[in-house]
N, C-alpha and C positions, 0 to 999 in steps of 0.2 A: 400464478406464483407472483408476489411481489418480489423485485429486488429490493435488497437494504444495498446502500451507498455506506461506505468509509470516507471520510477526509484527511489527508496527510497528517495535519493537526492530532488525528485519532492515533494512526497509525507510529508515529514518529516519536521517539523517547528525546527530551529536552535535558536542561539542563534541570529544569523546575519542576518538569512535569513527565513519570514513566508513562511511554505507549503499548501499543501493541507489539512493536517490535525494536529488536534492542538498536536500530538506524535512525540516524539523524534524518531532517527532511533531506538535506542535502544530497545524503549518500542515496535515499530514494531515489532523486529525481536523477540520481547519475547512474544509480541501477537502469532505471527506465528506460534512460538513452540506449544505452548497452544490450537494449531489450534483457536482460537478467531478469527484471523483474514485471508484473504484469502491464498492461497499459492501462491507464488513467482515461474516465470518459469526462467529455465536457457537456456536464448539466445545462448550463446557462454562460455568458461569459463570464462568467467571475467566478465560478463554480467548479471546480474539478474533484472530479474522487474516483475509487476503485469500486466496482463488483465485492461485494463481502465474499460471495460465492469464489472469485479467480484468488482473492488474498488466500481464502483456504486451500486451494489448491495449491498456490504457489508453496505454501507452509509446508504440506501434506508430502510437494514433490521432495522439497530440503531435506527433512525429516527421513524420507527413504532413500535419500543418497550418499548420508551420514553412515 
């Protein structure tokens, strides 16, 4: 099974572009640091991304806790 990866600019919402989550890039990185959000994977020296499956699991967990 092929992994699908998603970058922070696809996850985060900015003033000019809606993202998958209603969170800014800064908030996402802050949550990663506090271990409240899945850790990204370093795909190359300049490319960091999240496994889509990890993001979907995090979303489901948040929905269940509401």
